[in-house]
C-alpha positions as CSV (number, residue, x, y, z in Angstrom):
1,M,140.9,-48.4,-27.2
2,T,140.1,-48.1,-30.9
3,R,142.7,-46.1,-32.8
4,A,141.2,-44.0,-35.6
5,I,143.1,-43.9,-38.8
6,F,141.8,-41.2,-41.0
7,A,144.8,-40.5,-43.2
8,G,142.8,-40.3,-46.4
9,A,140.5,-37.6,-45.1
10,A,143.3,-35.7,-43.4
11,V,145.4,-35.6,-46.6
12,V,142.5,-34.0,-48.4
13,A,142.2,-31.5,-45.6
14,L,145.9,-30.7,-45.4
15,A,146.2,-30.3,-49.2
16,A,143.5,-27.7,-49.1
17,G,145.4,-25.7,-46.5
18,G,142.8,-26.3,-43.8
19,A,140.6,-29.0,-42.3
20,F,136.8,-29.2,-41.9
21,A,135.0,-30.4,-38.8
22,Q,134.2,-33.7,-40.3
23,D,137.9,-34.4,-41.0
24,L,138.8,-34.0,-37.3
25,K,138.8,-37.0,-35.0
26,F,136.6,-35.2,-32.4
27,P,134.3,-32.5,-33.8
28,V,135.1,-29.0,-32.4
29,G,132.7,-28.1,-29.7
30,E,131.7,-31.7,-28.8
31,G,132.9,-33.6,-25.8
32,N,134.6,-32.3,-22.7
33,F,137.7,-31.0,-24.4
34,N,139.3,-27.6,-23.8
35,W,137.8,-26.2,-26.9
36,D,138.2,-22.6,-25.6
37,S,142.0,-23.1,-26.0
38,Y,141.6,-24.3,-29.5
39,K,139.3,-21.4,-30.4
40,A,141.6,-18.9,-28.9
41,F,144.6,-20.3,-30.9
42,D,142.4,-20.2,-34.0
43,E,141.5,-16.6,-33.5
44,A,145.1,-15.6,-32.9
45,T,146.7,-17.5,-35.7
46,N,146.2,-16.8,-39.4
47,L,148.9,-18.3,-41.6
48,D,146.8,-19.5,-44.6
49,G,148.9,-20.7,-47.4
50,Q,152.0,-21.3,-45.4
51,S,153.5,-24.8,-45.0
52,L,155.4,-26.6,-42.3
53,T,157.7,-29.7,-42.4
54,I,157.9,-31.8,-39.3
55,F,160.3,-34.8,-38.9
56,G,159.7,-37.1,-35.9
57,P,160.0,-40.6,-34.5
58,W,156.4,-41.8,-35.0
59,R,155.6,-44.3,-37.7
60,G,152.7,-46.7,-38.3
61,E,149.9,-46.5,-35.9
62,D,151.7,-43.8,-33.9
63,Q,151.9,-41.6,-37.0
64,A,148.1,-41.9,-37.4
65,L,147.8,-40.6,-33.9
66,V,150.1,-37.7,-34.3
67,D,148.4,-36.9,-37.7
68,S,145.1,-36.6,-35.7
69,V,146.7,-33.9,-33.6
70,L,148.3,-32.1,-36.5
71,A,145.0,-31.9,-38.3
72,Y,143.8,-29.5,-35.5
73,F,146.9,-27.3,-36.0
74,T,146.1,-27.1,-39.7
75,A,142.4,-26.4,-39.1
76,A,143.2,-23.5,-36.7
77,S,146.2,-22.0,-38.4
78,G,145.8,-22.7,-42.1
79,V,149.3,-24.1,-42.3
80,K,149.7,-27.1,-44.5
81,V,151.7,-29.8,-42.6
82,N,154.0,-32.4,-44.1
83,Y,155.0,-34.9,-41.4
84,S,157.6,-37.5,-42.1
85,S,159.8,-40.1,-40.3
86,S,162.3,-42.8,-41.1
87,E,163.6,-45.9,-39.3
88,G,167.0,-44.3,-38.8
89,Y,165.5,-40.9,-37.8
90,E,168.4,-40.1,-35.4
91,Q,171.0,-40.4,-38.2
92,Q,168.7,-38.7,-40.8
93,I,168.2,-35.5,-38.8
94,M,172.0,-35.2,-38.4
95,V,172.5,-35.6,-42.2
96,D,169.7,-33.2,-43.0
97,T,170.9,-30.4,-40.7
98,Q,174.5,-30.7,-41.7
99,A,173.4,-30.6,-45.4
100,G,171.5,-27.4,-44.8
101,S,168.1,-29.0,-45.6
102,P,166.5,-29.5,-42.2
103,P,162.8,-29.7,-41.5
104,D,161.1,-26.7,-39.9
105,I,160.4,-28.7,-36.8
106,A,162.2,-31.8,-35.5
107,I,160.9,-34.1,-32.7
108,L,163.3,-36.5,-31.0
109,P,163.4,-38.6,-27.8
110,Q,167.1,-38.1,-27.3
111,P,168.1,-35.0,-25.3
112,G,171.8,-35.8,-25.9
113,L,171.4,-35.7,-29.7
114,I,169.4,-32.4,-29.4
115,S,172.2,-31.0,-27.3
116,E,174.7,-31.8,-30.0
117,L,172.6,-30.1,-32.7
118,V,172.2,-27.1,-30.5
119,A,175.9,-26.8,-29.8
120,K,176.5,-26.8,-33.6
121,G,174.1,-24.0,-34.1
122,Y,171.4,-25.9,-35.9
123,V,168.5,-25.2,-33.5
124,A,166.7,-21.9,-32.7
125,P,166.1,-20.9,-29.1
126,L,162.5,-20.9,-27.9
127,G,162.8,-17.9,-25.6
128,D,162.4,-17.1,-21.9
129,E,158.6,-16.8,-22.3
130,T,158.3,-20.4,-23.3
131,K,160.7,-21.5,-20.5
132,A,158.5,-19.6,-18.0
133,W,155.4,-21.2,-19.5
134,L,156.8,-24.7,-18.9
135,E,157.8,-23.9,-15.4
136,E,154.3,-22.7,-14.6
137,N,152.2,-25.1,-16.5
138,Y,153.9,-28.5,-16.2
139,A,154.0,-30.4,-13.0
140,A,157.7,-30.3,-11.8
141,G,157.9,-27.7,-14.5
142,A,161.4,-26.5,-13.7
143,D,162.6,-30.1,-14.4
144,W,160.9,-30.2,-17.7
145,A,162.3,-26.8,-18.7
146,K,165.7,-27.9,-17.7
147,L,165.4,-31.0,-19.9
148,G,164.9,-28.7,-22.9
149,T,167.7,-26.3,-21.9
150,Y,171.2,-26.6,-23.6
151,K,174.3,-24.6,-24.3
152,G,174.2,-22.9,-27.7
153,K,177.1,-22.4,-30.1
154,D,178.3,-19.5,-28.0
155,G,178.2,-21.5,-24.8
156,T,175.1,-19.7,-23.4
157,E,172.3,-21.8,-21.9
158,A,168.8,-21.3,-23.2
159,L,165.6,-23.3,-23.8
160,Y,165.7,-24.9,-27.2
161,A,163.3,-27.9,-27.0
162,F,159.7,-28.2,-25.9
163,P,158.9,-31.5,-24.1
164,Y,155.8,-33.1,-25.6
165,K,154.5,-36.6,-24.9
166,A,156.1,-38.4,-21.9
167,D,156.7,-42.0,-20.9
168,V,156.8,-43.2,-17.3
169,K,159.3,-45.7,-16.0
170,S,158.8,-45.7,-12.2
171,L,156.3,-48.5,-12.3
172,V,155.9,-51.9,-10.5
173,W,153.5,-54.4,-12.3
174,Y,151.5,-57.0,-10.4
175,S,148.4,-59.2,-10.6
176,P,145.6,-57.7,-8.5
177,D,144.1,-61.2,-8.1
178,N,147.3,-62.6,-6.7
179,F,147.7,-59.7,-4.3
180,A,144.1,-60.2,-3.2
181,D,144.4,-63.9,-2.8
182,A,147.5,-63.5,-0.6
183,G,146.1,-60.5,1.3
184,Y,148.8,-58.1,0.2
185,D,148.3,-54.3,0.0
186,V,150.0,-52.0,-2.5
187,P,153.0,-50.5,-0.7
188,E,153.0,-46.7,-0.2
189,T,156.7,-46.3,0.7
190,M,160.0,-48.0,-0.2
191,E,160.1,-49.3,3.4
192,D,156.7,-50.9,2.8
193,L,157.9,-52.4,-0.5
194,K,160.9,-54.0,1.1
195,A,158.8,-55.3,4.0
196,L,156.4,-56.8,1.4
197,T,159.3,-58.4,-0.4
198,E,160.3,-60.1,2.8
199,Q,156.7,-61.0,3.8
200,I,156.2,-62.8,0.4
201,V,159.3,-64.9,1.1
202,A,158.1,-65.7,4.6
203,D,154.8,-66.8,3.1
204,G,156.6,-69.2,0.8
205,G,156.4,-67.1,-2.4
206,T,158.9,-65.3,-4.6
207,P,158.5,-61.6,-4.7
208,W,160.2,-60.5,-7.9
209,C,160.6,-61.4,-11.6
210,I,163.7,-59.6,-13.0
211,G,165.1,-60.2,-16.4
212,L,168.1,-58.3,-17.9
213,G,168.4,-60.3,-21.1
214,S,168.1,-58.2,-24.3
215,G,170.5,-59.7,-26.9
216,G,173.3,-57.2,-27.5
217,A,171.6,-54.8,-25.1
218,T,171.6,-57.2,-22.2
219,G,171.7,-55.3,-18.9
220,W,169.7,-52.2,-19.8
221,P,166.7,-53.0,-17.5
222,A,169.1,-52.8,-14.5
223,T,170.0,-49.2,-15.5
224,D,166.4,-48.3,-15.0
225,W,166.4,-49.8,-11.5
226,V,169.6,-48.0,-10.5
227,E,168.3,-44.6,-11.9
228,D,165.0,-45.0,-10.1
229,L,166.9,-45.8,-6.9
230,M,169.3,-42.9,-7.3
231,L,166.3,-40.6,-7.3
232,R,165.0,-42.3,-4.1
233,T,168.3,-42.3,-2.2
234,Q,169.9,-39.0,-3.4
235,S,168.9,-35.5,-4.3
236,P,167.9,-34.6,-7.9
237,E,171.1,-32.4,-8.0
238,T,173.2,-35.5,-7.2
239,Y,171.4,-37.4,-9.9
240,D,172.3,-34.6,-12.4
241,K,175.9,-34.6,-11.3
242,W,176.1,-38.4,-11.8
243,V,174.5,-38.2,-15.3
244,S,176.9,-35.4,-16.4
245,H,179.9,-37.1,-14.7
246,E,180.5,-34.3,-12.2
247,I,180.7,-37.3,-9.8
248,P,182.0,-40.7,-11.0
249,F,180.2,-44.0,-10.8
250,T,182.5,-44.8,-7.9
251,D,181.0,-42.0,-5.8
252,P,179.4,-43.3,-2.6
253,A,176.0,-42.0,-3.7
254,V,176.1,-44.2,-6.8
255,I,177.4,-47.2,-4.9
256,E,174.5,-46.9,-2.5
257,A,172.0,-47.0,-5.3
258,I,173.7,-49.9,-7.0
259,N,173.7,-51.8,-3.8
260,D,170.1,-51.0,-3.2
261,F,169.3,-52.6,-6.6
262,G,171.4,-55.5,-5.3
263,W,169.2,-55.8,-2.3
264,F,166.4,-56.9,-4.7
265,A,168.3,-58.7,-7.4
266,K,171.2,-60.5,-5.6
267,N,169.0,-62.4,-3.1
268,N,168.2,-65.9,-4.4
269,A,165.0,-65.9,-2.4
270,F,163.7,-62.7,-3.8
271,V,163.9,-63.5,-7.5
272,A,162.2,-66.1,-9.7
273,G,164.9,-68.6,-10.6
274,G,167.3,-67.2,-8.2
275,T,170.0,-64.6,-8.9
276,A,171.6,-66.7,-11.6
277,A,168.5,-66.4,-13.7
278,V,168.4,-62.5,-13.6
279,A,171.0,-61.9,-16.4
280,S,169.9,-64.9,-18.5
281,T,166.1,-64.2,-18.5
282,D,165.0,-62.1,-21.4
283,F,163.2,-58.9,-20.3
284,R,160.3,-59.7,-22.6
285,D,159.8,-63.1,-20.9
286,S,160.4,-61.9,-17.3
287,P,156.9,-60.6,-16.5
288,K,155.2,-63.8,-17.6
289,G,155.8,-65.2,-14.1
290,L,153.2,-62.8,-12.8
291,F,150.5,-64.8,-14.7
292,S,151.5,-68.4,-14.0
293,S,149.5,-70.5,-11.5
294,P,150.7,-70.6,-8.9
295,P,152.5,-67.3,-9.5
296,Q,156.3,-67.5,-10.1
297,C,156.5,-64.0,-8.8
298,Y,154.3,-61.2,-7.5
299,M,156.0,-58.0,-8.8
300,H,157.9,-56.7,-11.8
301,H,159.7,-53.3,-12.2
302,Q,159.4,-52.0,-15.8
303,A,158.3,-49.1,-17.9
304,S,154.9,-48.4,-19.4
305,F,155.6,-50.4,-22.6
306,I,155.8,-53.8,-20.9
307,P,152.2,-54.9,-21.4
308,S,153.1,-55.5,-25.0
309,F,154.8,-58.6,-23.8
310,F,152.1,-59.9,-21.4
311,P,150.3,-63.1,-22.4
312,E,147.8,-62.6,-25.1
313,G,144.4,-61.5,-23.8
314,T,145.8,-59.9,-20.6
315,V,143.7,-56.9,-19.7
316,V,145.6,-54.1,-17.9
317,G,143.5,-52.9,-15.0
318,E,142.0,-56.3,-14.5
319,D,144.5,-59.2,-15.0
320,A,147.5,-56.9,-14.5
321,D,148.0,-53.5,-12.9
322,F,150.8,-51.3,-11.7
323,F,151.7,-49.0,-8.8
324,Y,154.2,-46.2,-8.4
325,F,157.7,-47.4,-7.5
326,P,157.6,-45.7,-4.1
327,A,160.0,-43.3,-2.4
328,Y,161.6,-43.8,1.0
329,A,159.5,-42.2,3.7
330,G,162.6,-41.6,5.8
331,K,164.6,-39.6,3.1
332,D,162.3,-36.7,2.4
333,L,162.9,-36.6,-1.3
334,G,159.3,-36.1,-2.4
335,K,157.8,-38.2,-5.2
336,P,160.4,-38.5,-8.0
337,V,159.4,-40.0,-11.3
338,L,161.9,-41.5,-13.8
339,G,160.8,-41.4,-17.4
340,A,161.5,-40.5,-21.0
341,G,159.7,-38.6,-23.7
342,T,160.0,-36.6,-26.9
343,L,161.0,-32.9,-27.4
344,A,160.1,-30.6,-30.3
345,F,162.5,-28.0,-31.5
346,I,162.9,-25.5,-34.4
347,T,165.6,-26.3,-37.0
348,K,164.3,-23.8,-39.6
349,D,162.9,-20.7,-38.0
350,G,159.7,-19.1,-39.3
351,D,156.2,-18.0,-38.4
352,A,154.7,-21.4,-38.9
353,A,157.3,-23.1,-36.8
354,R,156.8,-20.6,-34.0
355,A,153.0,-21.1,-34.2
356,F,153.5,-24.8,-33.9
357,I,155.3,-24.4,-30.6
358,E,152.5,-22.1,-29.4
359,F,150.0,-24.8,-30.4
360,L,151.8,-27.3,-28.1
361,K,151.0,-25.0,-25.2
362,T,147.2,-25.5,-25.8
363,P,145.4,-28.2,-23.8
364,I,143.8,-29.4,-27.0
365,A,147.2,-30.4,-28.5
366,H,147.5,-32.8,-25.6
367,E,143.9,-33.9,-25.1
368,I,143.3,-35.1,-28.7
369,W,146.1,-37.7,-28.3
370,M,145.3,-38.4,-24.6
371,A,141.7,-39.4,-25.6
372,Q,143.1,-42.1,-27.9
373,N,146.1,-44.1,-26.9
374,G,149.8,-44.1,-26.0
375,F,150.1,-40.6,-24.6
376,V,150.6,-39.1,-21.2
377,T,151.5,-35.5,-20.3
378,P,152.6,-33.4,-17.3
379,F,150.6,-30.5,-18.6
380,K,148.4,-29.3,-15.7
381,G,145.9,-27.7,-18.0
382,A,144.9,-30.9,-19.8
383,K,141.9,-32.8,-18.4
384,T,142.8,-36.1,-17.0
385,E,139.3,-37.5,-17.4
386,L,139.9,-37.5,-21.2
387,Y,142.6,-40.2,-21.1
388,G,141.6,-43.1,-23.3
389,T,142.3,-45.8,-20.8
390,P,142.4,-46.0,-16.9
391,A,146.1,-47.1,-17.1
392,L,147.1,-43.9,-19.1
393,K,145.1,-41.8,-16.6
394,K,146.9,-43.3,-13.7
395,Q,150.3,-42.7,-15.3
396,G,149.3,-39.1,-16.2
397,E,148.3,-38.5,-12.6
398,M,151.7,-39.9,-11.5
399,L,153.3,-37.2,-13.6
400,L,151.1,-34.5,-12.1
401,D,151.9,-35.7,-8.6
402,A,155.6,-35.8,-9.2
403,T,157.8,-33.4,-7.3
404,T,160.8,-34.3,-9.4
405,F,161.0,-35.6,-13.0
406,R,164.2,-36.9,-14.4
407,F,165.0,-38.3,-17.9
408,D,166.4,-41.8,-18.2
409,G,170.0,-41.3,-17.1
410,S,171.7,-43.9,-19.4
411,D,170.1,-42.1,-22.4
412,L,171.8,-38.9,-21.3
413,M,175.2,-40.5,-20.8
414,P,177.8,-41.0,-23.7
415,G,176.9,-44.1,-25.7
416,A,180.1,-45.9,-24.5
417,V,178.7,-45.8,-21.0
418,G,174.9,-45.5,-21.2
419,A,174.6,-48.0,-24.0
420,G,177.7,-49.9,-23.1
421,S,179.7,-50.3,-19.9
422,F,176.6,-49.4,-17.7
423,W,174.8,-52.4,-19.2
424,T,177.7,-54.9,-18.9
425,G,178.7,-53.6,-15.5
426,M,175.2,-54.3,-14.1
427,V,175.3,-57.8,-15.5
428,D,178.7,-58.3,-13.8
429,F,177.4,-56.9,-10.6
430,V,174.4,-59.3,-10.5
431,G,176.8,-62.1,-11.4
432,G,178.9,-61.5,-8.3
433,K,181.1,-58.4,-8.7
434,S,181.0,-55.9,-5.9
435,A,179.3,-52.6,-6.5
436,E,182.6,-50.9,-6.2
437,D,184.3,-53.1,-8.8
438,A,181.4,-52.9,-11.2
439,A,181.3,-49.1,-10.8
440,A,185.0,-48.7,-11.5
441,Q,184.6,-50.8,-14.6
442,I,181.7,-48.7,-15.8
443,D,183.4,-45.4,-15.1
444,A,186.6,-46.4,-17.0
445,A,184.6,-46.3,-20.2
446,W,183.6,-42.6,-19.8
447,P,185.2,-40.6,-22.6
448,K,188.1,-38.6,-21.5
């Protein structure tokens, strides 16, 4: 999908305090967008002459995409927007808030960091009305509202962050041609997925490519496996207790999920190169086995970003595709989705900042990015037919079908665990340690 970069025109428009139709990526009124939502926001918002600073994680091509959305906010509200980012944006936002010079709006993909800023009193609450809006308008809305809810400086919980732009992790990648040649169907349940795994071995093939290698971060792909399996073997409430350490890693619920990962990863017949290759194979190289002839493997569990490491020329939807990492039919836990995403929050309160949060509630704020690239949303009011690629549309529909959404658990845990002992513990588990011993090792690193 062609990515439009119109920064020059947009700068002119923003400097003038407004944007004209020809400066916008998609002219207002044309196409199948929810223009009524844009026009209603336009009519209700008149902040000509005001300005807004936004600090976020998007740089390069992604910044061009977010700029294309911000241009519509400026055109409708009259607010001049100054968006900026930096390579060390997590550290920068801490420095700026503590120095008393924060942006009006900050956007981050780390709920744990946002929670820390909220607890220090650096973030303004968004109010019960916005919380109710999320619960009503997002699929699995109560989960999304909970993701943006934190304890303030006084210890009272409230909604502080608005989830905007999601990423999906509950995906299994495969080659449609390889499946068709072998006569395999996409599994609908976890029971079907395990049966297919065994069938591929019976047919003389290798079902999975799994690679945990990632330099100093080796082991992190296994955490996604375990998190996905926690959501498929335990209730969402148990998942939350695990992530917050209300139950330890040594709890039987967690041991069950780790051993379920082991069912796939610790069987030499199930994994390309055998179990010994799992920890040593780089996660970027792991999916290449899908595309060899004959295939070295038939399936690969990884998040939506992984096509960046497919062989050059691979077309998603043709040469490679994905299906939902399925739930157990026998456990009645619905259709959980594991993912990540960014959240917008107010670090300097004002009319323009509040108007921006209201803008994120309009379908148009989602659809402009949806129609280009790299954006999926659980917003039920956005039109799925506007997605720029079939792959994005399918991921967006997974979010809409989800009965439960949970954020990547390791990203919510203290760094010593989520970016430390959890990684190394999973490598040790695949290397031969029992789930109980690996879990005890991981749990010992939890800050006291």
